[in-house]
C-alpha positions, -999 to 999 in steps of 0.1 A, spaced: 307 -265 -728 346 -260 -717 347 -222 -720 316 -224 -694 331 -240 -677 359 -214 -667 340 -186 -675 313 -197 -647 343 -205 -626 359 -170 -630 394 -181 -638 411 -159 -662 441 -184 -665 419 -211 -673 407 -192 -699 436 -185 -716 454 -220 -713 422 -230 -729 429 -206 -759 466 -210 -763 462 -251 -762 446 -245 -794 427 -284 -789 413 -295 -826 379 -311 -805 380 -286 -776 345 -303 -763 358 -337 -762 349 -358 -729 353 -391 -714 322 -414 -723 308 -449 -725 328 -458 -761 358 -459 -738 342 -493 -720 330 -513 -757 345 -545 -752 353 -540 -792 382 -522 -787 397 -533 -764 411 -507 -741 429 -512 -710 401 -499 -682 427 -494 -656 450 -475 -676 424 -453 -690 410 -448 -656 441 -435 -642 453 -415 -672 417 -400 -667 425 -383 -635 453 -367 -649 480 -375 -619 505 -392 -647 508 -355 -659 524 -339 -622 548 -372 -626 560 -357 -664 548 -392 -677 546 -398 -708 517 -410 -736 518 -433 -767 485 -439 -782 484 -458 -814 456 -474 -837 442 -475 -868 427 -442 -879 386 -440 -868 393 -455 -837 390 -424 -816 428 -416 -805 422 -381 -816 390 -374 -792 403 -396 -768 437 -375 -763 413 -343 -765 397 -353 -739 424 -357 -717 434 -322 -722 402 -312 -712 401 -325 -681 439 -310 -676 426 -279 -684 398 -281 -657 431 -286 -632 446 -260 -647 475 -272 -667 488 -258 -696 491 -276 -727 497 -274 -763 483 -296 -793 502 -301 -827 497 -320 -858 532 -334 -860 539 -328 -898 525 -285 -885 549 -285 -856 582 -295 -878 576 -283 -907 568 -246 -886 605 -253 -867 616 -256 -901 603 -228 -917 614 -200 -893 648 -217 -889 653 -216 -929 646 -176 -931 671 -174 -894 639 -163 -875 663 -174 -844 643 -150 -823 606 -170 -831 624 -204 -835 632 -198 -797 604 -187 -786 584 -218 -798 611 -243 -787 610 -226 -753 573 -227 -747 571 -259 -757 599 -273 -733 576 -254 -706 541 -266 -712 527 -293 -687 513 -312 -720 523 -312 -750 503 -331 -775 519 -345 -807 491 -361 -831 495 -381 -863 532 -389 -857 542 -409 -886 525 -391 -914 559 -373 -926 591 -376 -939 618 -372 -905 649 -363 -925 676 -350 -906 670 -317 -895 632 -327 -883 648 -359 -864 671 -330 -848 642 -307 -841 618 -334 -824 650 -349 -800 657 -313 -792 616 -309 -784 619 -345 -764 649 -340 -745 641 -302 -732 610 -319 -719 621 -352 -706 614 -364 -672 597 -326 -662 566 -328 -689 544 -350 -702 543 -356 -740 516 -376 -758 527 -392 -785 495 -403 -812 501 -423 -844 479 -451 -864 517 -466 -870 529 -494 -846 555 -487 -823 575 -514 -834 576 -495 -869 586 -461 -858 626 -466 -856 625 -468 -896 604 -434 -897 633 -416 -890 665 -411 -917 689 -410 -887 698 -438 -870 712 -420 -838 681 -397 -835 660 -429 -838 675 -441 -805 675 -410 -790 638 -399 -795 625 -431 -790 645 -440 -756 633 -403 -739 588 -411 -753 589 -446 -741 609 -448 -714 582 -452 -682 552 -439 -707 518 -455 -708 504 -470 -738 473 -474 -751 459 -492 -783 426 -483 -799 409 -513 -816 376 -522 -834 359 -504 -864 358 -466 -876 337 -444 -855 336 -426 -883 312 -446 -903 
Protein backbone atom coordinates (compact mmCIF):
# COMPACT_ATOMS: atom_id res chain seq x y z
CA UNK A 1 0.00 0.00 0.00
CA UNK A 2 1.38 3.42 -0.99
CA UNK A 3 0.45 4.88 2.42
CA UNK A 4 2.80 2.43 4.11
CA UNK A 5 5.60 3.30 1.70
CA UNK A 6 5.71 6.84 3.00
CA UNK A 7 4.93 6.07 6.63
CA UNK A 8 7.71 3.48 6.81
CA UNK A 9 10.09 5.95 5.23
CA UNK A 10 9.09 8.48 7.85
CA UNK A 11 8.36 11.09 5.19
CA UNK A 12 5.65 13.59 6.08
CA UNK A 13 6.28 15.38 2.75
CA UNK A 14 5.61 12.21 0.78
CA UNK A 15 2.41 11.49 2.68
CA UNK A 16 1.28 15.09 2.14
CA UNK A 17 1.91 14.75 -1.60
CA UNK A 18 -0.17 11.57 -1.63
CA UNK A 19 -3.16 13.26 -0.02
CA UNK A 20 -2.99 16.31 -2.27
CA UNK A 21 -2.62 14.26 -5.46
CA UNK A 22 -6.20 12.90 -5.11
CA UNK A 23 -5.47 9.90 -7.30
CA UNK A 24 -8.41 7.89 -8.54
CA UNK A 25 -6.53 4.59 -7.97
CA UNK A 26 -3.85 5.22 -5.31
CA UNK A 27 -2.96 1.52 -5.16
CA UNK A 28 -2.21 1.19 -8.89
CA UNK A 29 1.00 -0.65 -9.81
CA UNK A 30 2.85 -1.65 -12.96
CA UNK A 31 1.85 -5.24 -13.69
CA UNK A 32 2.21 -7.99 -16.28
CA UNK A 33 -0.85 -6.78 -18.20
CA UNK A 34 1.32 -4.05 -19.71
CA UNK A 35 3.25 -6.75 -21.57
CA UNK A 36 0.18 -8.55 -22.99
CA UNK A 37 0.77 -8.76 -26.78
CA UNK A 38 -2.94 -8.13 -27.44
CA UNK A 39 -2.57 -4.62 -26.05
CA UNK A 40 0.14 -3.76 -28.61
CA UNK A 41 1.85 -1.28 -26.31
CA UNK A 42 5.21 0.28 -27.10
CA UNK A 43 7.21 -1.54 -24.42
CA UNK A 44 10.45 0.51 -24.72
CA UNK A 45 8.40 3.69 -24.23
CA UNK A 46 6.51 2.11 -21.32
CA UNK A 47 9.75 1.17 -19.58
CA UNK A 48 11.21 4.64 -20.09
CA UNK A 49 8.08 6.33 -18.78
CA UNK A 50 8.07 4.08 -15.73
CA UNK A 51 11.38 5.59 -14.58
CA UNK A 52 9.73 9.06 -14.41
CA UNK A 53 12.79 10.80 -15.89
CA UNK A 54 10.51 12.47 -18.45
CA UNK A 55 8.88 14.38 -15.58
CA UNK A 56 12.24 15.95 -14.71
CA UNK A 57 12.50 16.96 -18.38
CA UNK A 58 9.09 18.65 -18.37
CA UNK A 59 7.78 16.47 -21.20
CA UNK A 60 4.13 15.56 -21.68
CA UNK A 61 2.35 12.24 -22.17
CA UNK A 62 -0.77 11.54 -24.23
CA UNK A 63 -2.61 8.28 -23.53
CA UNK A 64 -5.49 7.23 -25.79
CA UNK A 65 -7.57 4.11 -26.33
CA UNK A 66 -11.03 2.63 -25.95
CA UNK A 67 -12.78 2.64 -22.60
CA UNK A 68 -11.77 -0.13 -20.23
CA UNK A 69 -8.35 -0.79 -21.76
CA UNK A 70 -6.41 0.35 -18.68
CA UNK A 71 -5.47 3.94 -19.49
CA UNK A 72 -6.53 5.43 -16.15
CA UNK A 73 -5.03 2.56 -14.17
CA UNK A 74 -1.68 2.98 -15.93
CA UNK A 75 -1.42 6.75 -15.44
CA UNK A 76 -2.29 6.26 -11.77
CA UNK A 77 0.53 3.70 -11.54
CA UNK A 78 2.84 6.31 -13.11
CA UNK A 79 1.66 8.82 -10.54
CA UNK A 80 2.39 6.38 -7.70
CA UNK A 81 5.90 5.84 -9.10
CA UNK A 82 6.40 9.61 -9.24
CA UNK A 83 5.16 10.00 -5.67
CA UNK A 84 7.82 7.55 -4.55
CA UNK A 85 10.33 10.02 -6.02
CA UNK A 86 8.62 12.82 -4.06
CA UNK A 87 7.10 14.52 -7.09
CA UNK A 88 4.14 16.76 -6.42
CA UNK A 89 1.13 16.05 -8.59
CA UNK A 90 -2.60 16.46 -9.10
CA UNK A 91 -5.18 14.20 -10.73
CA UNK A 92 -8.37 15.66 -12.26
CA UNK A 93 -11.09 14.58 -14.60
CA UNK A 94 -11.14 17.17 -17.38
CA UNK A 95 -14.80 18.06 -16.86
CA UNK A 96 -14.44 18.51 -13.09
CA UNK A 97 -11.34 20.71 -13.48
CA UNK A 98 -12.83 23.00 -16.13
CA UNK A 99 -16.25 23.22 -14.46
CA UNK A 100 -14.59 24.09 -11.14
CA UNK A 101 -12.59 26.89 -12.74
CA UNK A 102 -15.65 28.24 -14.55
CA UNK A 103 -17.72 28.19 -11.37
CA UNK A 104 -15.18 30.21 -9.37
CA UNK A 105 -14.76 32.72 -12.17
CA UNK A 106 -18.51 33.19 -12.63
CA UNK A 107 -19.08 34.03 -8.95
CA UNK A 108 -16.05 36.35 -9.01
CA UNK A 109 -14.16 34.18 -6.53
CA UNK A 110 -10.90 35.47 -7.95
CA UNK A 111 -8.69 34.42 -5.04
CA UNK A 112 -9.88 30.80 -5.24
CA UNK A 113 -9.58 30.81 -9.04
CA UNK A 114 -6.05 32.23 -9.00
CA UNK A 115 -5.06 29.84 -6.21
CA UNK A 116 -6.15 26.80 -8.22
CA UNK A 117 -4.40 28.07 -11.35
CA UNK A 118 -1.16 28.82 -9.47
CA UNK A 119 -1.20 25.40 -7.83
CA UNK A 120 -1.77 23.68 -11.17
CA UNK A 121 1.06 25.66 -12.75
CA UNK A 122 3.57 24.55 -10.11
CA UNK A 123 2.96 20.81 -9.59
CA UNK A 124 5.50 18.47 -11.18
CA UNK A 125 2.85 16.24 -12.77
CA UNK A 126 -0.69 17.18 -13.79
CA UNK A 127 -2.99 14.36 -14.94
CA UNK A 128 -6.13 15.34 -16.89
CA UNK A 129 -8.30 12.25 -17.41
CA UNK A 130 -11.33 11.71 -19.70
CA UNK A 131 -10.41 14.60 -21.97
CA UNK A 132 -13.00 15.16 -24.68
CA UNK A 133 -16.10 14.21 -22.69
CA UNK A 134 -17.19 17.80 -22.25
CA UNK A 135 -18.19 20.75 -24.42
CA UNK A 136 -15.13 22.97 -24.85
CA UNK A 137 -16.83 26.33 -25.19
CA UNK A 138 -14.70 29.46 -25.49
CA UNK A 139 -14.43 29.91 -21.72
CA UNK A 140 -13.23 26.34 -21.18
CA UNK A 141 -10.87 26.67 -24.14
CA UNK A 142 -9.34 29.72 -22.47
CA UNK A 143 -8.96 27.98 -19.13
CA UNK A 144 -7.34 24.95 -20.73
CA UNK A 145 -4.96 27.18 -22.66
CA UNK A 146 -3.97 29.07 -19.51
CA UNK A 147 -3.23 25.78 -17.74
CA UNK A 148 -1.12 24.40 -20.57
CA UNK A 149 0.67 27.66 -21.24
CA UNK A 150 1.65 28.05 -17.58
CA UNK A 151 3.30 24.60 -17.62
CA UNK A 152 4.85 24.53 -21.10
CA UNK A 153 8.42 23.14 -21.19
CA UNK A 154 8.63 23.34 -17.36
CA UNK A 155 6.21 20.81 -15.93
CA UNK A 156 4.76 17.56 -17.24
CA UNK A 157 1.11 17.10 -18.16
CA UNK A 158 -0.65 13.82 -18.93
CA UNK A 159 -3.78 13.88 -21.09
CA UNK A 160 -5.93 10.73 -21.12
CA UNK A 161 -8.70 10.33 -23.68
CA UNK A 162 -10.93 7.78 -25.39
CA UNK A 163 -10.85 10.01 -28.45
CA UNK A 164 -7.99 9.65 -30.98
CA UNK A 165 -5.64 12.63 -31.15
CA UNK A 166 -6.56 13.28 -34.79
CA UNK A 167 -10.11 14.16 -33.65
CA UNK A 168 -9.13 16.51 -30.81
CA UNK A 169 -9.15 19.66 -32.93
CA UNK A 170 -12.90 19.33 -33.47
CA UNK A 171 -13.55 19.32 -29.71
CA UNK A 172 -12.66 23.02 -29.49
CA UNK A 173 -15.26 25.70 -30.27
CA UNK A 174 -12.48 28.17 -31.07
CA UNK A 175 -9.89 27.18 -33.68
CA UNK A 176 -7.27 29.61 -32.36
CA UNK A 177 -7.38 28.02 -28.92
CA UNK A 178 -7.39 24.59 -30.57
CA UNK A 179 -4.13 25.35 -32.36
CA UNK A 180 -2.52 26.87 -29.27
CA UNK A 181 -3.56 24.09 -26.87
CA UNK A 182 -2.69 21.19 -29.14
CA UNK A 183 0.71 22.68 -29.96
CA UNK A 184 1.53 22.93 -26.25
CA UNK A 185 0.29 19.43 -25.45
CA UNK A 186 1.68 17.48 -28.38
CA UNK A 187 5.08 19.08 -29.01
CA UNK A 188 7.71 16.50 -27.94
CA UNK A 189 5.06 14.51 -26.07
CA UNK A 190 5.26 10.77 -25.54
CA UNK A 191 2.23 8.91 -26.87
CA UNK A 192 0.68 5.61 -25.90
CA UNK A 193 -2.37 3.94 -27.45
CA UNK A 194 -4.03 1.23 -25.38
CA UNK A 195 -5.71 -1.55 -27.38
CA UNK A 196 -7.31 -4.91 -26.70
CA UNK A 197 -10.48 -6.00 -24.97
CA UNK A 198 -11.93 -4.17 -21.99
CA UNK A 199 -10.28 -5.22 -18.74
CA UNK A 200 -13.59 -4.68 -16.97
CA UNK A 201 -15.08 -7.79 -18.59
